[in-house]
N, C-alpha and C positions, 0 to 999 in steps of 0.2 A: 463382394460376390460377383463372379462376372465370366464369360464363356470365352476360351483360348483353342487354338489347335496348332499342334506341332508335329515335326516327322517323324515322333516315333510311335506316333498310331492314326488311323484313319478316323477315330472319333473325334470330337468337339467334349472337350476337358472342362470342368466345372472349377475354379478358383475361390477358393473363400478361405475364411480365418478359422484356425482350430485352437485354442490351447495360446491364442496370440501369435500362431505361424501360419505364414501362407501353405495352404494343402489342395490337392490337387485330387479329381473324381470324373471317373468317365462317362460322359452321357451314354455309351454306346451308340450314340446315334451320328451318320454322317451327314446331313442335313441339318441348317444351321437353325430352320422351324420349327424342328420336331426337338431338337437339343435345345432349342428356347422354352420349351413345354416339359423337358426335365428339368430345366433351370427352375422353373416356377415351382413345380410342386418342391423340388428339393429345397427349397428357400422356405416353403410355410412348412416343411417337416421340421428346419430348423427350428424357427419359431415358437413352434406348437412346443419344440421340446424343452423351452428355455423358462423357467416358471420363475416371474420374478416376485420378489417379496412385497406384500401388501403394504403401504406407509403411506398416512396422510404427511400433508405435508406440518401440520404443528407438531407432529411426532417425529416426525425427519430433523424440524430446527432444532427440537430438546438434543437429540442425540447429536447430533451436527455440531452444536455449541458446547457441548459436555468435552465433544474431540477436541475442538480449538481449543478452549479455558486451558491446556496444558500446556499449549506456545504461546498464543495471542495474546495479545495486551486486552485491558478490558473496553479501552475506546474502539477496538477493529472488534470486538465482540457486541458494543452496542449498536454499532453498525451494520451487523449479520442478521441480529434480532428485529431492527427498525425494517430494514428490504423483507424478511419474513414477515411480516405483519402487515406491510402494506401490500404484498402480493399477494396472501390470504384474504386480504381487506376486500382487492379486485375481485378477484378468481372464487373465492371463500375457500373453505379447508376440503380443495378435492387429494386426490389420491396422487402420487408422483407420476404415475403411469397416466394422468388424465390432462398432465399440461401439455399442452403441444407449442408447437411453436407458433404459431398463428395467437395463441393466448398471450406468451409473452409477449409478442408483436405488439399487441394491441395495449399491453399493460405496459410496455416500457413509452411506448406511442402518446400515451394517454399521460405518462407523469412529465414524458419530455416538453409537454403544451405546458403546465404549472413549473416545474421547475428542471433545466436543464441536468445541473449539478447532481439533482436528486435522483433522475433517471441515470446518471453515468454510474452511480456510485452502485444502484439496486441490480443494472446488467452485471458490475464487475463481481460483486459479492458474490451474488445467485449463482452468477456462471461457474464460480469455483466451487459452490456447493453443489449444484448437481453436478458438475464432474465428478466429484467425491461419492454422489450416489450411484455413480457406474461404477467404482472401484469397490461400492457394499451392495452391488448388484440389486439394487434397487429399478433401476430405468436399465436401458438401453444402448439412447442415446440422449443427450445434451440437448434440448430444444431450444438453448440459446445460441448454438452452434450455430442456430439458421437463420439467424436475429440480427441483423445489421447494428454494429455500435453506435451509440447517437455521435454525432459531431457537435462538440460542446464548441461553444467561440473561443478563443482562448484570449487571456486576460492576464497583463502584467501582475506578478506578484504583487503585494504591495511592500514597502518597506521604508525604514525611518531613519534618520539623519542622527548624529552623534547628540547633535543641541535636542531636538525630539524624543532621543532616550533619557536623557537628562532630566527634561520636563517630566517625564514618567516615573524616572526614580524618586523624584522629589515627591511625588504624590502619594507612594508609597511609604506606610508605617513600618510593619514589619521588617526590620533589617535582614533575616532568613529568607524573604523573599526577593529584596533587593537581591541579594548575593545570588539569589536562583536566576533572576533574570539579568543579572552582569555577566553569568556564565553562559546563561544560552547566546547572550550578543554575541560573546566573545570564541564561540567554540562553534555554534550553529549545532548544536545538538537537541537534539526533538525533546519536546517535553516529557515525554514517558522516560525516555533517559535518564532525564535528569532526575526526576523523581526516585530512578533505581539505583542512583550512583551511589556508591559506598565506598569508603576511606582505601578498600585494598587495590581499587583500580585509580587510585591517584598517587602519582609519584613525584612528589615536591623536588626531589633532589635533581632527576632528569629532567623536570618538567612538561611531562607527560600525562595524558586520562589516558586511559585504555576502556574503548565503551565495549560492554562486555556483554557475553550471552550466559545466560545464570537459568539455575532449575525452575525462577519465577518468571525470568523475562528473557524474552529475545528480540534482539533488534529488526528493524523491517525489512535490512536487506538479509539478516540471515548470519552475517558477518562482522566481527570484532574490527576495528579500527581506532588507531591512534590521532590525539588532537593534542599539537603542540600547546602550552601552556603560556600564556604572553605576559609581559608584565604586570599589566591593570591586571588580570586576575591571577596571576600570582599571589599578592600583595590578600586580592581577598579569601582566597583558599586557605592559605599560610594563616590569617585572622582564625579563620574557622576549625581548624585542627584542633583535635578533642585533646585536654591535660590529661584526661584518663580514657583509654579505650574503653569499647563497652565490653561487657561477657559474654561468652559465645551463643547465650541462649539470646541475643539480641541483636538487633541488624546496625550494621556500624553507615546509617547515611549521611550523606556530606549535608543535606536540607533536611529539615525536619520541622514541626512542630513542638511534637511532643517526643522525647529520645526514645530511638527505637521505632518509631510509628513512619510510613511510608506517606510521602504527600500523595494526593492524586492531582492526575492532568485536569480534571474538570475544576478542583478547589486553584491552582497555580493560576489557569487561563480564566477564569471568572476575575478575581482579583485583578491580575494585567487589565483585562477590559476594563473595571473598575477606576482603575487609575487613567486611564486614556482618557476616560471620558471625562473624569473630573478636570482633566489640563485642556479639553475640548483638541481634541486631533482628530483627525480622519477616521471616523468610526469603524471603518475597514480594517483600522491597525489589530492584528489581535496578536497573541504569542506567539502564533508560528511566523508572526513578520519579523521576528529577531533573528529567524533561522535564514529568512529571506536577506536581511540586512545583512548579516556575517561574510554571505558570498557573495550579494553586491559588491562590496566595499573590498573584497578581495579582486573578484574580476576588473573592477575600475582603476584598480593600483597594480593591474596589469600581471596578476597570478596566472597559470596556464589553466584552463579548464579543465584538464584532466588532473589536477593538485587539486582544485574547487569537489570536484566529482570524488575524488578518496577524502577527504576533509570531511564531505557532509554525508558520505555512505553510500550514494547513489550506486545502485545497480548496473544503468546505464549513463552513459556520460551525456546523450539527449538533455535527460532531465535537467542535468546543471547548467546546459546550452540557454535556458531562459534566461539568465543571466544575465549574459552578455550584451543584453541588450534593452538594459532597464534605463539608460540615460541618454534620453535624445542627443545631448553633447558630442557624444561618443560616437554617433552617427555624421553629425556636422563637421568634428575634426578627422573623418576617414575620408569624406568630400576634398573637405579645405585638401589635404596632402595632394591628391588628385590634381587640384588646381596648379599649385605649386609646383609640382617635377612638369607640368606643361607650358608654365611661364619660365622655365628653363631653358 
């Protein structure tokens, strides 16, 4: 909301939003000092007319998570619930209208001192939640918009070699888990995508996997993508093809412990971590490292970063760029090329 003046009227005009559109209203004042008083009174009048519903943080969390459960993964829901729980622990179960930018700044700063990654997670998930609160007319402004995003130290993603991957596989007893991890290593698919993978998305004759959005699962980017099946993966999947397809009442999951019952990300992640520790590899290696390893191997073999982006399903190619600097040898080779040119 602000004042303006045009050639059509001698009076200052108030410019403000009404139903999402810019609207003007005459102050009927020629002097700016007098027009500012009218502007102040008009702003107070508008604010008094807006009556926001009163709702506490805990009640909003319950409603918001119910809304998210239709489209988001269980993992994302857990992160949202954790973020709300930590905010309520810090502020108390206040009304949404009582949450100020100062309070949020204190919460994020306090968390950042303890854990940089936690501060970033809470900021990202809660900011999205408060944006929805505006849509639902619980609050007028998002207090997170006036708080700076904490800057987290950039860390190179952990990736593993083929030899290390084979060591991990040898420590996994269950064949369906070994197949699960091999598929992750050779496709770069997220754990949630693999847990939800059904045979109707696997085309062995054309050698492609389609990462689909379904009524029960939505990809992180909300976009479907196609991933080619290489020779190693082809024989793994071909061996897993069911001789008898399941009934319509059952889900035809590619990977399962119990036929028709989906694996959970938590289960496959813990099993992978257990195997990593059994063979005494870097404890920072986790299931998501298989995705990093897939991407880094592509980049090391000269695959265009935009192709890597499409295979991984990244919405922004900048996310994929982190893989182009994983090997110090690449930097050495690049500098050596300059030296070679200068010596000619």
